[in-house]
C-alpha positions in Angstrom: -2.5 -17.8 -21.0 -5.4 -15.9 -21.9 -5.6 -12.3 -20.1 -8.2 -13.1 -17.8 -5.3 -15.4 -16.0 -2.4 -13.5 -16.7 -4.2 -10.1 -14.6 -5.8 -11.9 -12.5 -2.0 -13.9 -12.1 -0.5 -10.2 -11.4 -2.7 -8.9 -9.6 -2.7 -12.0 -6.4 1.8 -11.4 -6.9 0.5 -7.1 -6.0 -1.3 -8.2 -3.1 1.3 -10.8 -2.1 3.7 -8.5 -2.4 1.8 -5.3 -1.2 3.2 -4.9 1.8 7.3 -4.5 0.8 5.7 -2.5 -1.9 4.2 -0.1 0.3 8.1 -0.2 2.2 9.7 0.5 -0.6 8.0 3.7 -1.1 7.8 4.8 2.4 11.2 4.8 2.5 12.2 6.1 -1.0 9.9 9.0 -0.5 11.4 9.4 2.9 14.4 12.3 1.6 11.0 14.5 -1.0 9.2 14.4 2.4 11.7 15.9 5.2 13.4 18.5 2.5 16.5 16.7 2.1 19.2 13.8 -0.3 19.4 10.8 -0.1 21.7 9.7 1.7 24.2 7.3 0.0 22.6 4.3 1.0 19.4 5.7 0.2 20.2 6.2 -3.1 21.7 3.0 -3.0 18.4 1.1 -1.7 16.3 2.9 -4.2 18.9 1.8 -7.0 18.6 -1.7 -5.8 14.7 -1.9 -6.1 14.7 -0.1 -9.2 16.8 -3.2 -10.6 15.3 -5.5 -8.9 11.6 -4.4 -10.5 13.4 -3.9 -14.5 14.3 -7.5 -13.9 11.0 -9.1 -12.4 9.0 -7.0 -15.5 11.6 -8.7 -17.9 10.3 -12.6 -16.9 
């Protein structure tokens, strides 16, 4: 694959995933914006999102 093909594929994937990414960012920022510590569930969700993102980058 050449650079242009990779770049186009990456941008298309990001555009397709944008609604999910935005929702995840809002969830991760909620405790910060509210000036509180994340709940256990929020912390677990953030860790899972990070793990999934790392796995996706590795593949």
